[in-house]
C-alpha positions in Angstrom: -57.0 83.8 99.5 -54.4 86.1 100.6 -55.8 89.0 98.8 -59.2 88.6 100.5 -57.7 89.0 104.1 -57.5 92.7 103.9 -61.0 93.1 102.7 -62.4 90.8 105.5 -60.6 92.8 108.3 -60.9 96.2 106.7 -62.8 98.8 108.9 -65.8 100.5 107.7 -65.7 104.2 106.9 -68.2 104.6 110.2 -65.7 102.2 112.3 -62.8 104.2 111.1 -64.4 107.7 111.7 -65.7 106.4 115.1 -62.0 105.2 116.2 -60.7 108.7 115.0 -63.3 110.5 116.8 -62.4 108.5 120.1 -58.7 109.0 119.7 -59.2 112.6 119.3 -61.4 113.0 122.4 -58.7 110.9 124.5 -56.0 113.3 123.1 -58.0 116.5 124.0 -59.1 115.1 127.4 -55.4 114.5 128.4 -54.6 118.2 127.7 -57.8 119.4 129.3 -57.1 117.3 132.5 -53.9 119.3 132.8 -55.5 122.6 132.9 -55.6 123.3 136.5 -52.0 122.1 137.5 -50.2 119.0 137.4 -52.0 115.7 137.9 -50.6 113.8 140.9 -49.1 110.5 140.3 -51.7 107.6 140.4 -54.5 110.1 139.2 -56.1 110.4 136.0 -57.8 113.7 135.2 -59.6 114.5 132.0 -61.6 117.5 130.8 -63.0 117.7 127.4 -65.9 118.5 125.0 -67.8 115.7 123.8 -70.1 117.1 121.6 -71.6 120.8 121.0 -73.7 120.8 124.2 -71.7 118.6 126.6 -68.5 119.1 128.7 -67.2 116.2 130.8 -64.9 116.8 133.9 -63.5 113.0 135.0 -61.2 112.2 137.7 -59.7 108.6 138.9 -57.5 107.9 141.8 -56.7 105.4 144.6 -57.5 105.9 148.1 -56.9 103.2 150.7 -56.5 100.7 148.1 -59.9 101.4 146.6 -60.2 103.0 143.2 -62.5 106.0 143.3 -63.7 107.8 140.2 -65.9 111.1 139.8 -67.5 112.2 136.4 -69.2 115.7 136.2 -71.1 116.2 132.9 -72.1 119.8 132.2 -75.0 119.9 129.6 -75.2 123.5 128.0 -79.2 124.4 127.5 -80.9 127.4 126.5 -82.2 127.9 130.1 -78.8 127.5 131.8 -76.2 124.6 132.2 -77.0 121.7 134.1 -74.3 120.0 136.1 -74.8 116.0 136.5 -72.8 113.8 139.1 -74.1 110.3 139.4 -77.8 110.8 139.7 -77.5 114.4 141.2 -78.5 117.0 138.8 -78.5 120.7 139.5 -78.3 123.9 137.5 -75.0 125.9 138.1 -74.7 129.1 139.9 -73.5 132.2 138.3 -70.0 131.5 140.0 -69.9 128.1 138.6 -70.8 129.1 135.3 -68.1 131.7 135.0 -65.4 129.0 136.2 -66.7 126.7 133.6 -66.5 129.6 130.8 -63.1 130.2 132.0 -62.1 126.6 131.9 -63.7 126.3 128.5 -61.7 129.3 127.1 -58.6 127.9 128.3 -59.1 124.5 127.1 -59.8 126.0 123.4 -56.7 127.9 123.7 -54.6 124.8 124.7 -56.4 122.5 122.1 -55.8 125.0 119.4 -52.2 125.4 120.3 -51.7 121.7 120.5 -53.2 121.2 117.1 -51.2 124.1 115.6 -48.0 122.7 116.8 -49.1 119.1 115.4 -49.6 120.7 112.1 -46.3 122.6 112.1 -44.4 119.5 112.7 -46.3 117.2 109.9 
């Protein structure tokens, strides 16, 4: 009976991969959230690459006792970058595109440094 318990509660390979992916996204989101300065107390800020075509900026804070949140998704498409906030969609301007590009470059540099450091201590 005791030998059966690990088999009953064992995660499938897909579940384990999904959990690992989520853990890595959360790790990278925290690093990305600090790219543009310190995160104020009571705020949560995240910036991360969701997949090969999607970047996400998310921020949460409390204002007058109310929890506020803004999520901006950037969808990279062949004809430009689509910015989505709530139900609002628009193509990025040239300046916004350059700002996002610089943020992505900095993100990739910081994430690479973090993983390099992690591998050196392992």
